[in-house]
KEKE-3310 file (N, C-alpha, C; in steps of 0.2 Angstrom, whole numbers, plus 5000, padded with zeros to 4 digits):
npx = (5141:5141:5132:5128:5115:5103:5092:5079:5068:5067:5066:5067:5056:5039:5026:5022:5033:5045:5043:5044:5057:5064:5060:5066:5079:5081:5078:5087:5099:5098:5099:5112:5118:5128:5124:5125:5117:5112:5104:5092:5094:5086:5069:5054:5039:5024:5022:5029:5037:5045:5046:5049:5063:5070:5069:5077:5091:5103:5120:5127:5123:5121:5117:5112:5114:5102:5095:5082:5064:5057:5067:5072:5061:5060:5072:5070:5061:5068:5069:5055:5045:5031:5026:5031:5025:5012:5012:5016:5005:4994:4996:4990:4987:4988:4998:5009:5011:5014:5027:5034:5034:5043:5057:5070:5069:5064:5057:5066:5079:5088:5095:5104:5118:5124:5122:5129:5142:5143:5141:5152:5163:5161:5162:5175:5182:5177:5174:5161:5149:5137:5126:5112:5097:5082:5067:5053:5062:5066:5077:5086:5090:5098:5109:5114:5116:5127:5136:5137:5143:5155:5162:5161:5151:5138:5121:5106:5089:5075:5059:5046:5035:5028:5037:5041:5030:5019:5002:4991:4994:5001:5017:5027:5024:5029:5034:5047:5054:5048:5053:5067:5067:5062:5072:5083:5077:5077:5090:5095:5087:5093:5106:5104:5107:5098:5081:5069:5052:5037:5025:5017:5012:5019:5031:5028:5023:5034:5043:5035:5036:5050:5059:5057:5066:5068:5060:5068:5078:5072:5063:5049:5044:5033:5024:5018:5015:5021:5024:5029:5024:5012:5012:5012:5002:4991:4974:4960:4943:4928:4918:4903:4895:4895:4895:4909:4918:4934:4949:4966:4981:4987:4979:4980:4985:4974:4966:4951:4938:4926:4916:4912:4907:4896:4888:4885:4878:4867:4862:4859:4849:4839:4837:4845:4857:4866:4861:4871:4883:4900:4914:4931:4946:4963:4978:4989:4982:4980:4974:4963:4957:4950:4942:4934:4927:4920:4911:4903:4891:4889:4897:4897:4898:4910:4927:4943:4958:4974:4990:4996:5008:5015:5012:5002:4992:4989:4983:4972:4966:4959:4948:4939:4923:4923:4936:4943:4948:4956:4958:4960:4952:4959:4972:4987:4987:4995:4995:4995:4991:5000:4994:4984:4988:4990:4977:4971:4978:4973:4960:4948:4933:4932:4930:4932:4936:4941:4949:4941:4948:4961:4977:4975:4962:4962:4970:4962:4950:4956:4957:4944:4937:4923:4917:4919:4921:4921:4930:4924:4911:4896:4884:4889:4897:4887:4880:4890:4891:4879:4879:4890:4884:4874:4881:4887:4893:4901:4917:4931:4942:4959:4967:4977:4985:4990:5002:5012:5015:5021:5033:5046:5048:5048:5059:5069:5070:5073:5086:5093:5093:5101:5113:5117:5121:5134)
npy = (4972:4975:4983:4984:4992:4991:5001:5007:5014:5026:5037:5055:5050:5045:5033:5015:5007:5015:5018:5005:5002:5012:5010:4997:4999:5008:5001:4990:4997:5002:4991:4988:4987:4993:5003:5007:5015:5014:5023:5030:5046:5062:5060:5058:5056:5049:5051:5060:5062:5070:5070:5058:5056:5060:5049:5038:5033:5027:5025:5030:5038:5036:5043:5039:5043:5041:5034:5031:5032:5040:5047:5054:5062:5071:5077:5083:5093:5101:5113:5115:5107:5106:5106:5094:5085:5086:5082:5068:5064:5066:5058:5045:5028:5018:5022:5024:5011:5005:5011:5006:4992:4993:4992:4981:4969:4979:4995:5003:5000:5008:5014:5005:5004:5015:5011:4999:5004:5013:5004:4995:5004:5007:4994:4991:5001:4999:4987:4976:4966:4960:4961:4969:4969:4978:4974:4978:4990:4976:4976:4981:4970:4963:4970:4969:4955:4954:4961:4954:4942:4946:4951:4942:4940:4938:4937:4946:4946:4955:4953:4964:4963:4953:4947:4940:4931:4939:4940:4947:4959:4964:4967:4963:4961:4954:4937:4935:4944:4940:4927:4930:4937:4928:4919:4926:4929:4916:4913:4923:4920:4907:4911:4919:4921:4923:4924:4936:4940:4949:4944:4928:4922:4926:4920:4907:4905:4908:4897:4886:4888:4889:4883:4872:4872:4885:4888:4885:4894:4907:4922:4929:4945:4955:4970:4976:4986:5000:5002:5014:5024:5026:5030:5043:5049:5061:5061:5058:5058:5051:5063:5069:5075:5069:5053:5045:5037:5032:5032:5028:5031:5024:5021:5009:4999:4986:4989:4997:5009:5010:5000:5002:5015:5013:5004:5013:5023:5016:5012:5025:5029:5020:5024:5020:5024:5034:5051:5061:5055:5053:5051:5051:5053:5051:5056:5056:5055:5046:5050:5042:5039:5051:5051:5040:5045:5056:5050:5043:5046:5050:5060:5072:5067:5063:5067:5072:5073:5081:5073:5067:5068:5053:5052:5062:5055:5044:5050:5056:5044:5040:5047:5042:5034:5021:5012:5011:4997:4990:4977:4969:4955:4947:4947:4939:4926:4930:4944:4958:4973:4986:4995:4989:4984:4995:5000:4990:4991:5004:5001:5004:5002:4992:4992:4980:4976:4964:4949:4934:4923:4926:4931:4943:4943:4932:4937:4948:4942:4935:4945:4948:4955:4956:4962:4959:4958:4954:4965:4968:4965:4972:4969:4962:4972:4981:4974:4973:4987:4990:4983:4990:5003:5001:4998:5009:5014:5004:4999:4990:4988:4984:4970:4960:4950:4956:4961:4953:4957:4968:4981:4983:4972:4961:4965:4963:4950:4947:4953:4943:4933:4938:4939:4926:4923:4928)
npz = (5061:5044:5031:5014:5007:4995:4987:4977:4980:4992:5006:5002:4995:4997:5002:5002:4999:5001:5014:5020:5018:5024:5038:5040:5038:5049:5061:5060:5061:5074:5081:5079:5067:5054:5041:5024:5012:4996:4984:4972:4963:4962:4956:4947:4955:4963:4976:4989:5004:5015:5028:5033:5032:5043:5051:5047:5049:5043:5041:5031:5016:4999:4984:4967:4950:4937:4921:4919:4915:4925:4931:4920:4916:4927:4926:4913:4915:4924:4937:4937:4945:4947:4935:4930:4938:4934:4921:4923:4931:4923:4911:4902:4909:4901:4892:4901:4904:4892:4890:4901:4897:4886:4891:4895:4907:4918:4919:4926:4923:4918:4928:4932:4926:4933:4946:4948:4946:4957:4967:4965:4968:4982:4988:4985:4992:5006:5019:5018:5025:5020:5006:5003:4995:4990:4982:4971:4960:4950:4943:4951:4958:4949:4949:4962:4962:4953:4960:4972:4967:4961:4972:4981:4992:5004:4999:5001:4997:4995:4993:4990:4982:4969:4955:4940:4942:4944:4940:4937:4930:4916:4915:4907:4893:4881:4876:4875:4883:4896:4897:4898:4909:4918:4918:4924:4936:4942:4943:4952:4963:4966:4970:4981:4998:5008:5007:5008:5011:5008:5011:5015:5005:4994:4996:4996:4983:4976:4980:4975:4961:4958:4967:4980:4990:4994:5005:5016:5017:5019:5025:5032:5031:5035:5031:5041:5056:5065:5081:5087:5079:5084:5097:5102:5094:5089:5095:5087:5080:5071:5063:5069:5060:5047:5038:5035:5023:5020:5009:5007:4999:4983:4968:4956:4941:4940:4950:4956:4960:4955:4956:4969:4969:4960:4968:4979:4972:4968:4981:4985:4977:4982:4994:5005:5011:5023:5024:5025:5019:5014:5003:5005:4997:4999:4993:4978:4963:4947:4930:4927:4939:4942:4931:4933:4944:4939:4931:4940:4945:4958:4961:4968:4981:4983:4987:4983:4992:4996:4995:5011:5024:5032:5046:5047:5039:5046:5057:5051:5047:5058:5059:5050:5047:5042:5034:5018:5009:4995:4983:4968:4961:4953:4957:4963:4976:4987:4988:4997:5004:5012:5020:5027:5039:5047:5047:5054:5067:5071:5074:5067:5059:5043:5026:5016:5001:4994:4987:4993:4996:4997:5004:5011:5015:5024:5034:5039:5043:5054:5063:5066:5056:5046:5035:5021:5004:4986:4975:4963:4965:4965:4972:4983:4989:4992:5002:5012:5015:5020:5032:5038:5039:5048:5060:5065:5077:5082:5085:5080:5088:5095:5093:5103:5098:5086:5088:5084:5071:5072:5067:5073:5081:5072:5064:5073:5074:5061:5061:5068:5059:5049:5056:5057:5044:5043)
capx = (5138:5141:5127:5127:5108:5102:5084:5077:5063:5069:5065:5061:5050:5035:5023:5024:5040:5050:5042:5047:5065:5066:5059:5070:5086:5081:5078:5093:5104:5097:5101:5119:5121:5131:5121:5126:5111:5113:5097:5092:5094:5079:5065:5047:5035:5018:5022:5035:5036:5052:5046:5052:5070:5072:5069:5080:5096:5108:5127:5129:5118:5124:5112:5115:5110:5098:5092:5075:5059:5055:5072:5073:5056:5062:5078:5068:5058:5072:5066:5048:5043:5024:5024:5033:5020:5006:5014:5016:4998:4989:4998:4986:4990:4990:5004:5014:5012:5018:5034:5037:5036:5049:5063:5072:5068:5059:5058:5071:5085:5092:5100:5109:5125:5127:5121:5135:5148:5144:5142:5159:5167:5160:5164:5182:5184:5175:5172:5154:5147:5131:5123:5105:5093:5075:5064:5056:5062:5070:5083:5091:5093:5103:5116:5116:5118:5133:5141:5139:5147:5162:5165:5160:5147:5131:5116:5099:5085:5069:5053:5041:5030:5029:5041:5038:5024:5013:4998:4985:4996:5006:5022:5032:5022:5030:5036:5055:5055:5046:5058:5073:5066:5061:5079:5087:5074:5079:5098:5095:5085:5098:5112:5102:5108:5092:5076:5064:5046:5033:5019:5018:5010:5024:5036:5025:5023:5041:5045:5032:5038:5057:5063:5054:5071:5068:5057:5073:5082:5067:5060:5043:5044:5027:5025:5016:5014:5026:5020:5031:5020:5005:5012:5010:4998:4985:4968:4954:4937:4924:4914:4896:4891:4896:4897:4914:4922:4941:4954:4973:4986:4987:4975:4983:4984:4967:4962:4946:4933:4920:4910:4910:4903:4890:4884:4883:4873:4861:4859:4856:4842:4835:4837:4848:4863:4866:4861:4877:4888:4905:4920:4937:4952:4969:4983:4990:4979:4980:4968:4958:4953:4946:4937:4929:4923:4916:4905:4901:4884:4889:4903:4896:4899:4917:4932:4950:4962:4981:4994:4999:5014:5013:5009:4995:4988:4987:4978:4966:4962:4955:4942:4934:4918:4925:4942:4942:4954:4954:4963:4957:4951:4964:4978:4990:4984:4999:4994:4993:4993:5003:4990:4979:4991:4989:4970:4969:4981:4969:4954:4943:4929:4936:4927:4937:4935:4947:4947:4939:4952:4967:4980:4972:4955:4963:4972:4956:4946:4960:4956:4937:4934:4918:4914:4924:4918:4925:4930:4920:4904:4891:4879:4893:4898:4880:4879:4895:4890:4873:4882:4894:4880:4870:4885:4892:4896:4905:4924:4934:4947:4965:4969:4984:4989:4993:5009:5017:5016:5024:5039:5052:5049:5049:5066:5073:5070:5077:5093:5096:5095:5107:5119:5118:5124:5141)
capy = (4970:4981:4981:4988:4991:4994:5002:5013:5018:5028:5044:5058:5047:5042:5027:5009:5004:5019:5017:4998:5002:5017:5006:4992:5002:5011:4996:4986:5001:5003:4984:4988:4986:4999:5002:5011:5015:5016:5024:5034:5053:5065:5057:5060:5050:5051:5052:5063:5063:5072:5069:5051:5056:5060:5042:5033:5030:5024:5028:5034:5038:5038:5044:5037:5045:5036:5036:5028:5037:5044:5052:5058:5066:5076:5081:5087:5099:5105:5115:5115:5101:5106:5104:5087:5081:5086:5077:5062:5062:5066:5053:5039:5023:5013:5025:5022:5003:5004:5013:5001:4986:4994:4991:4974:4968:4983:5002:5006:4997:5014:5016:4999:5006:5019:5008:4995:5008:5015:4998:4993:5009:5006:4988:4992:5005:4997:4980:4975:4959:4958:4965:4968:4973:4978:4974:4981:4987:4970:4977:4982:4963:4961:4974:4966:4948:4954:4963:4948:4937:4949:4953:4936:4943:4935:4941:4945:4948:4957:4954:4967:4961:4948:4949:4936:4928:4943:4937:4952:4965:4961:4972:4961:4963:4949:4931:4935:4948:4936:4922:4932:4939:4922:4916:4930:4928:4909:4914:4927:4916:4902:4914:4922:4917:4924:4927:4940:4941:4953:4940:4921:4920:4927:4915:4900:4905:4907:4890:4882:4890:4889:4878:4871:4873:4892:4889:4884:4900:4912:4925:4933:4952:4959:4977:4977:4993:5002:5005:5020:5029:5027:5031:5050:5051:5065:5057:5061:5053:5053:5069:5068:5078:5065:5046:5045:5032:5035:5028:5031:5028:5025:5016:5008:4993:4984:4991:5002:5010:5011:4996:5005:5020:5010:5002:5019:5026:5012:5013:5032:5029:5016:5028:5016:5027:5040:5057:5064:5051:5056:5047:5055:5049:5054:5054:5059:5050:5047:5053:5037:5039:5057:5050:5036:5049:5060:5046:5039:5047:5052:5064:5077:5065:5061:5072:5070:5077:5081:5068:5070:5064:5047:5054:5065:5050:5040:5054:5056:5037:5039:5051:5038:5029:5015:5013:5007:4993:4987:4972:4966:4948:4943:4947:4933:4925:4933:4951:4961:4980:4988:4999:4985:4983:5001:5000:4986:4994:5009:4998:5006:4997:4992:4990:4976:4974:4960:4942:4931:4917:4929:4932:4949:4941:4928:4942:4952:4937:4933:4950:4949:4959:4952:4966:4957:4956:4955:4972:4969:4963:4977:4967:4961:4979:4984:4970:4976:4994:4990:4981:4996:5009:4999:4997:5014:5015:4999:4999:4983:4987:4982:4964:4959:4946:4960:4963:4949:4960:4975:4981:4982:4965:4957:4966:4960:4943:4947:4954:4937:4929:4941:4937:4919:4923:4931)
capz = (5054:5039:5026:5009:5007:4989:4986:4972:4984:4999:5008:5003:4992:5002:5000:5006:4997:5004:5021:5022:5018:5030:5044:5040:5040:5055:5066:5059:5063:5081:5083:5079:5060:5051:5035:5019:5008:4989:4981:4966:4964:4961:4951:4947:4958:4965:4983:4993:5012:5018:5036:5034:5032:5050:5055:5043:5053:5040:5043:5025:5010:4992:4978:4961:4945:4933:4915:4919:4913:4930:4932:4914:4917:4932:4923:4907:4918:4929:4943:4936:4948:4947:4928:4929:4941:4930:4915:4926:4933:4917:4906:4903:4912:4895:4889:4905:4903:4885:4891:4905:4893:4882:4894:4897:4915:4920:4916:4930:4921:4917:4934:4933:4925:4938:4952:4948:4947:4964:4972:4965:4972:4989:4990:4984:4998:5012:5020:5019:5027:5017:5001:5004:4990:4991:4976:4965:4954:4951:4940:4956:4960:4944:4951:4968:4961:4950:4965:4976:4963:4960:4978:4985:4998:5005:4996:5004:4992:4999:4988:4992:4978:4964:4949:4934:4944:4944:4935:4935:4927:4912:4914:4902:4886:4876:4879:4876:4890:4901:4897:4900:4916:4922:4919:4929:4943:4944:4944:4958:4969:4968:4973:4987:5004:5012:5004:5012:5007:5012:5012:5015:4998:4989:4997:4994:4976:4973:4981:4970:4954:4957:4971:4986:4996:4996:5011:5021:5019:5018:5031:5030:5034:5034:5032:5048:5059:5069:5087:5089:5076:5087:5104:5103:5089:5091:5095:5083:5080:5066:5064:5069:5054:5041:5038:5031:5020:5018:5006:5008:4995:4976:4964:4950:4938:4939:4955:4954:4965:4951:4958:4975:4967:4958:4974:4983:4968:4969:4987:4986:4974:4986:5000:5010:5014:5027:5020:5025:5018:5010:5002:5005:4994:5001:4989:4971:4958:4940:4927:4927:4945:4941:4926:4937:4949:4935:4928:4945:4947:4965:4961:4974:4988:4983:4987:4983:4997:4994:4999:5017:5027:5035:5052:5046:5036:5052:5061:5047:5047:5064:5057:5046:5050:5039:5030:5012:5007:4988:4980:4963:4962:4948:4960:4966:4983:4992:4988:5004:5004:5018:5024:5031:5046:5051:5048:5060:5073:5073:5076:5064:5054:5037:5020:5013:4994:4993:4986:4999:4997:4997:5011:5015:5018:5029:5039:5041:5047:5060:5068:5067:5051:5042:5029:5016:4997:4980:4973:4957:4966:4967:4977:4989:4992:4995:5008:5017:5017:5025:5039:5041:5041:5054:5065:5065:5083:5084:5083:5080:5094:5093:5095:5106:5093:5081:5090:5080:5065:5074:5063:5077:5083:5066:5062:5078:5072:5055:5063:5070:5053:5046:5060:5055:5037:5043)
cpx = (5138:5137:5127:5119:5106:5094:5083:5073:5065:5067:5070:5055:5046:5031:5025:5031:5045:5049:5045:5054:5067:5065:5064:5077:5086:5082:5084:5099:5104:5099:5109:5122:5123:5129:5123:5121:5113:5106:5098:5092:5087:5075:5058:5043:5029:5018:5029:5033:5043:5052:5049:5060:5073:5073:5073:5086:5102:5115:5129:5124:5121:5118:5115:5111:5107:5096:5085:5070:5057:5061:5073:5067:5057:5067:5075:5065:5062:5069:5058:5045:5035:5022:5026:5028:5014:5007:5013:5009:4993:4990:4993:4990:4992:4997:5010:5016:5016:5025:5037:5038:5041:5056:5064:5071:5063:5061:5063:5078:5090:5097:5105:5116:5128:5127:5127:5141:5149:5145:5149:5164:5167:5163:5172:5185:5183:5174:5165:5153:5141:5129:5116:5101:5085:5072:5057:5059:5067:5076:5089:5094:5098:5110:5118:5119:5125:5138:5143:5143:5154:5166:5164:5157:5141:5126:5109:5095:5078:5064:5047:5034:5032:5033:5038:5031:5018:5008:4992:4987:5002:5011:5027:5030:5023:5034:5044:5057:5054:5051:5065:5073:5066:5068:5083:5084:5077:5086:5099:5093:5090:5104:5110:5104:5102:5087:5071:5058:5041:5026:5021:5017:5015:5030:5034:5025:5030:5044:5042:5034:5045:5060:5060:5059:5071:5065:5062:5077:5078:5065:5054:5043:5038:5028:5023:5015:5019:5023:5023:5027:5014:5006:5010:5006:4992:4979:4963:4949:4933:4920:4906:4892:4891:4897:4903:4918:4929:4945:4961:4977:4984:4981:4978:4982:4976:4963:4957:4941:4926:4914:4907:4905:4896:4885:4881:4878:4867:4858:4856:4849:4837:4834:4840:4855:4862:4866:4867:4884:4893:4910:4926:4943:4958:4974:4984:4987:4980:4974:4962:4954:4948:4940:4931:4924:4918:4910:4902:4893:4883:4895:4903:4897:4907:4922:4939:4954:4969:4984:4996:5005:5011:5009:5002:4990:4985:4982:4972:4962:4957:4948:4937:4929:4920:4931:4942:4949:4951:4960:4958:4957:4956:4971:4981:4987:4988:4999:4992:4995:4995:4999:4985:4982:4989:4981:4968:4972:4976:4962:4948:4939:4932:4931:4932:4935:4941:4945:4946:4944:4960:4970:4977:4966:4957:4966:4966:4952:4949:4958:4948:4933:4929:4916:4919:4920:4923:4925:4925:4913:4900:4887:4883:4895:4892:4879:4883:4893:4884:4875:4885:4889:4876:4874:4890:4896:4901:4912:4927:4939:4954:4967:4976:4988:4992:5000:5014:5019:5020:5031:5045:5053:5051:5057:5071:5075:5074:5085:5097:5098:5100:5113:5122:5122:5132:5144)
cpy = (4976:4979:4986:4987:4995:4995:5008:5017:5020:5035:5049:5056:5044:5035:5021:5006:5008:5018:5010:4999:5007:5013:5001:4994:5005:5006:4992:4991:5002:4996:4983:4987:4993:4999:5008:5010:5017:5017:5029:5042:5055:5062:5060:5054:5053:5053:5055:5064:5064:5071:5062:5051:5057:5054:5037:5030:5027:5028:5032:5033:5040:5038:5043:5040:5040:5039:5033:5034:5042:5049:5056:5063:5072:5080:5085:5093:5103:5107:5116:5109:5100:5103:5097:5083:5081:5082:5070:5059:5061:5061:5047:5033:5018:5016:5023:5015:5002:5006:5008:4994:4987:4992:4984:4974:4972:4990:5006:5004:5002:5016:5010:5001:5010:5016:5003:4999:5011:5010:4995:4997:5008:5000:4987:4996:5003:4990:4980:4967:4956:4963:4963:4972:4972:4979:4974:4988:4981:4970:4978:4975:4961:4964:4970:4959:4949:4957:4958:4943:4940:4950:4947:4937:4939:4940:4940:4949:4949:4958:4957:4965:4955:4951:4945:4932:4932:4942:4942:4958:4964:4967:4969:4962:4958:4943:4931:4939:4944:4930:4924:4934:4933:4919:4920:4929:4921:4910:4918:4923:4910:4905:4917:4918:4918:4927:4930:4941:4945:4950:4933:4919:4921:4922:4908:4899:4904:4900:4885:4882:4888:4883:4877:4872:4880:4893:4888:4890:4906:4915:4929:4939:4956:4966:4979:4985:4994:5005:5012:5026:5030:5030:5039:5053:5055:5061:5061:5056:5055:5059:5066:5071:5074:5058:5046:5039:5035:5030:5032:5027:5028:5020:5015:5001:4991:4986:4997:5003:5011:5007:4999:5011:5018:5008:5008:5022:5022:5013:5020:5032:5025:5019:5024:5018:5033:5046:5061:5060:5055:5051:5052:5050:5053:5052:5058:5053:5051:5049:5048:5037:5045:5055:5045:5040:5053:5056:5041:5040:5050:5057:5069:5074:5063:5067:5069:5075:5076:5075:5071:5066:5058:5048:5057:5060:5046:5044:5055:5049:5037:5043:5048:5034:5022:5017:5008:5003:4989:4983:4969:4958:4944:4944:4940:4933:4929:4941:4954:4968:4982:4991:4995:4984:4989:5002:4996:4988:5000:5007:5001:5001:4997:4989:4986:4973:4970:4953:4938:4925:4920:4930:4938:4947:4937:4932:4945:4948:4935:4938:4952:4954:4955:4956:4965:4955:4957:4963:4973:4967:4969:4975:4965:4967:4982:4981:4973:4983:4994:4988:4987:5002:5007:4998:5003:5015:5010:4999:4992:4982:4984:4975:4963:4955:4950:4962:4959:4952:4967:4975:4980:4975:4960:4958:4964:4953:4942:4948:4948:4933:4932:4940:4930:4919:4925:4927)
cpz = (5050:5033:5020:5006:5000:4988:4982:4976:4991:5000:5004:4999:4998:4999:5003:5005:5001:5012:5024:5023:5023:5037:5045:5042:5047:5061:5066:5062:5071:5084:5083:5072:5058:5043:5030:5014:5001:4986:4975:4968:4963:4955:4952:4950:4961:4972:4986:5000:5015:5025:5037:5035:5039:5054:5052:5047:5050:5042:5037:5019:5004:4987:4972:4955:4941:4926:4914:4917:4919:4932:4926:4914:4921:4929:4917:4910:4923:4935:4943:4939:4947:4940:4927:4932:4937:4924:4918:4928:4927:4912:4907:4905:4906:4892:4894:4905:4897:4886:4896:4902:4888:4884:4895:4905:4917:4918:4920:4928:4919:4922:4935:4932:4931:4945:4953:4949:4954:4969:4971:4969:4979:4991:4989:4990:5005:5013:5021:5020:5023:5012:5002:4999:4991:4984:4976:4966:4954:4947:4945:4959:4955:4947:4957:4967:4958:4955:4970:4973:4963:4967:4983:4992:4998:5002:4999:4999:4995:4993:4991:4988:4973:4958:4943:4936:4945:4939:4933:4932:4923:4911:4909:4895:4881:4880:4880:4882:4896:4902:4900:4907:4921:4923:4924:4936:4946:4947:4951:4964:4971:4971:4979:4993:5009:5008:5009:5008:5011:5014:5012:5008:4993:4990:4995:4986:4973:4974:4976:4963:4953:4960:4978:4992:4998:5003:5017:5023:5017:5025:5028:5034:5032:5034:5039:5050:5064:5075:5089:5085:5079:5094:5106:5097:5091:5090:5091:5082:5074:5068:5064:5063:5048:5043:5033:5029:5017:5015:5006:5003:4987:4974:4957:4947:4937:4945:4953:4960:4962:4954:4965:4974:4964:4964:4978:4979:4968:4975:4989:4983:4978:4993:5006:5012:5018:5022:5019:5023:5013:5009:5001:5002:4995:4997:4982:4967:4951:4937:4927:4933:4944:4936:4929:4941:4945:4932:4933:4947:4954:4966:4967:4980:4988:4983:4987:4988:4995:4998:5005:5019:5030:5041:5051:5043:5042:5056:5057:5047:5053:5063:5053:5050:5048:5034:5024:5010:5000:4985:4974:4963:4958:4951:4963:4973:4988:4992:4994:5004:5011:5023:5029:5038:5050:5052:5054:5067:5075:5075:5073:5060:5047:5032:5016:5007:4992:4991:4992:5001:4997:5004:5015:5018:5024:5035:5043:5046:5054:5065:5068:5062:5047:5036:5024:5009:4992:4978:4967:4958:4969:4973:4984:4993:4995:5002:5014:5019:5021:5032:5042:5043:5047:5060:5066:5071:5085:5081:5084:5086:5091:5097:5098:5101:5087:5082:5086:5073:5066:5070:5067:5079:5077:5064:5067:5076:5065:5056:5065:5064:5049:5049:5058:5048:5038:5049)
residu = (MET:LYS:ILE:LEU:TYR:ILE:SER:TYR:PHE:TYR:PRO:PRO:LEU:GLY:GLY:PRO:ALA:ALA:LEU:ARG:ASN:MET:LYS:THR:VAL:ARG:TYR:LEU:SER:GLU:LEU:GLY:ALA:GLU:ILE:SER:VAL:LEU:THR:VAL:GLU:ASP:ILE:GLU:TYR:ALA:TYR:PHE:ASP:PRO:SER:LEU:GLN:ALA:GLY:CYS:GLY:GLU:SER:ALA:LEU:HIS:ARG:VAL:PRO:SER:TRP:ASP:PRO:MET:ALA:LEU:LEU:ARG:LYS:ALA:PHE:GLY:LYS:HIS:LYS:THR:ALA:SER:GLN:MET:VAL:TYR:LYS:ARG:SER:PRO:GLU:ARG:LEU:LYS:LEU:PHE:ILE:ARG:ARG:LEU:SER:PRO:ILE:ASP:ASP:LYS:ILE:GLY:TRP:LEU:PRO:HIS:LEU:LEU:LYS:ALA:GLY:ARG:ARG:LEU:LEU:SER:GLU:GLU:HIS:PHE:ASP:ILE:ILE:TYR:VAL:SER:CYS:GLY:PRO:PHE:SER:SER:ALA:LEU:ALA:ALA:TYR:LYS:LEU:ALA:GLU:GLU:PHE:ASP:LYS:PRO:LEU:VAL:VAL:ASP:TYR:ARG:ASP:TYR:TRP:THR:LEU:LEU:THR:ASP:TYR:ASP:LEU:MET:GLY:ASN:LYS:LEU:LYS:MET:ALA:TRP:SER:ARG:ARG:TRP:GLU:ALA:ARG:ILE:LEU:LYS:ARG:ALA:ASN:LEU:LEU:ILE:CYS:ALA:THR:LYS:GLY:ILE:ARG:ASP:ASP:LEU:ALA:ASN:ALA:PHE:ASP:PRO:ASP:LEU:ASN:ARG:HIS:SER:PHE:ILE:LEU:TYR:ASN:GLY:HIS:ASP:GLU:ARG:ASP:PHE:GLY:ASP:LEU:PRO:PHE:THR:LYS:PRO:SER:SER:ASP:TYR:PHE:THR:LEU:SER:TYR:PHE:GLY:ASN:ILE:TYR:ALA:ARG:ARG:SER:LEU:LYS:HIS:LEU:TYR:GLN:ALA:LEU:GLU:GLU:MET:GLU:ARG:GLU:LYS:LEU:ILE:PRO:ARG:ASN:LEU:ARG:VAL:LEU:LEU:TYR:GLY:ASN:PHE:ASN:ARG:GLU:VAL:TYR:GLU:GLU:ILE:GLU:HIS:SER:GLY:ILE:SER:GLY:ARG:ILE:ALA:ILE:LEU:PRO:GLN:THR:SER:HIS:ARG:GLU:ALA:LEU:THR:ALA:MET:GLN:GLU:ALA:ASP:ALA:LEU:ILE:LEU:VAL:ILE:ASN:SER:SER:SER:PRO:LYS:GLY:THR:LEU:THR:SER:LYS:VAL:PHE:GLU:TYR:LEU:ARG:LEU:GLY:ARG:PRO:ILE:LEU:ALA:MET:VAL:PRO:ARG:LYS:GLY:GLU:ALA:ALA:ASP:LEU:LEU:ARG:GLU:TYR:GLY:ILE:THR:SER:ILE:CYS:PRO:MET:GLU:SER:VAL:SER:GLY:ILE:LYS:HIS:CYS:LEU:SER:ASP:LEU:PHE:ASP:ALA:ARG:ALA:ILE:GLU:THR:GLY:VAL:ALA:GLU:ALA:LEU:SER:LYS:TYR:GLU:ARG:GLY:ALA:GLN:ILE:LYS:ALA:LEU:PHE:ALA:ARG:LEU:GLN:ASP:LEU:ILE)
# end
């Protein structure tokens, strides 16, 4: 089986999108697929994790130039990557959102001409059984659609997130862009031979909005956890000198920790928190995160640590007394952050500030997590924190049923579906 795999996000970029693509390519390759990856050249991005490159496993890697804002920003600063990062991080989110809304489809549309050119060249030179596109950006799906039509190939579309059905963050900006994007989404879904979704909620919402028949040719590929990442992971445990709340990843769109800070500030005044409590945020954060910390009233308890490799992050997660999970209540029901599976695999207590009726809460309850409250509810957060402070020594443990979300097992099932296409 030969696959032309299209993904904007791929190592050395880090983060959940790049990690999902790296793992998918790796396991499909081990199962016998020969995969050529089409991805973008050097861009500006919040996360870089070169350690992921060693585990990719593609047979060929083709990097495509782009004219999108992140690529142009890196080109503008040349070798001065530190300056480029500073501009990216310090730019207000409202400015970034304004720029994103200016482009048709999405702000990565600038790589579409180069992607089409590279894809046509490869498809003319080699035989491929399948064109597989990982979205977002969803402009990638336009290129995959056109290539599948021109060369009469099966099309596999992987939805890592919502496109036009995203309800809590207006990336469109106007009705015309929404209508055009919705038309393209319907066309791509109709053409797709297999629809892959990162959550059941995404699949169900797409079926309800576009075509109930999508359920018949869909596959749910959760981000899950990779058991290989834990086999030789150095064992660490929380420090007896602190009570540590830790957060890993980005904070963007409408997600915020300000209500957590307010809850902690109130509990500090009420003398209801451990004297040695600290909040550790691991990652590269935008200016709004720093501003929230500055106005939190507990800034002395909060520390930002630099982005780490994926392996180092897993090691550090073990050192938390509780791991922070955050999803805003206006998110679609199928919103499910990838870190939740690794949190569960490590068996650490979780402060889950997520919608009570969302897919994330359902998953957490399935594995015994009860400290669940809305991100925006200060009183709810205080109640959950009290439970976590009282049960410091209690670990959730790793449920055997979590194995159904293991990446290798899931991709083995996906491989069989891909074989059916050819």
